[in-house]
C-alpha positions in Angstrom: -0.2 -0.1 -0.1 1.2 3.1 -0.8 2.2 6.0 2.2 0.2 9.2 2.0 2.2 12.6 1.0 0.9 14.6 3.8 3.1 17.6 2.9 1.6 17.4 -0.7 -1.6 17.4 0.7 -0.8 20.6 3.1 0.8 22.7 -0.2 -2.3 22.0 -2.0 -4.2 23.2 1.1 -1.9 26.7 1.4 -2.1 27.6 -2.1 -6.0 27.0 -1.6 -6.2 29.5 1.6 -3.8 31.8 -0.8 -5.6 32.2 -3.6 -9.2 32.7 -1.6 -7.4 35.6 1.0 -6.6 37.0 -2.7 -9.8 36.5 -4.1 -11.7 38.2 -0.8 -8.7 41.1 -1.0 -9.5 42.1 -4.3 -13.1 42.0 -3.7 -12.8 44.5 -0.9 -11.2 46.3 -2.9 -13.2 46.8 -5.4 -11.3 45.3 -8.3 -12.1 42.1 -10.4 -10.0 38.6 -9.7 -8.4 38.4 -12.9 -10.5 35.2 -14.6 -11.2 34.2 -17.9 -14.6 34.5 -17.2 -14.3 38.2 -17.5 -16.5 39.7 -20.1 -14.5 41.1 -23.5 -14.2 44.7 -24.4 -16.6 43.5 -27.9 -18.9 42.3 -24.8 -18.7 44.9 -22.4 -19.6 47.5 -25.7 -22.6 45.4 -26.4 -23.3 45.5 -22.6 -23.3 49.4 -22.5 -25.3 49.4 -26.0 -28.6 47.6 -24.3 -31.9 49.8 -24.6 -34.0 49.1 -21.2 -37.4 49.3 -21.3 -38.4 52.1 -19.0 -41.7 51.6 -16.8 -44.1 55.1 -17.6 -46.0 55.6 -14.4 -49.6 56.8 -16.4 -52.0 56.7 -14.6 
């Protein structure tokens, strides 16, 4: 039977903690973490050009 590699597991936990802490720090600073899920410049421009319907309060 293989011997567990505790140092590898500890390192993975530490890396996960650092990543989570960095994301939280960026969230509190008001910046978006750099991920692949952020919108591209073309998508951002398209979102700005959306015309939302207004609700008229005529009674």
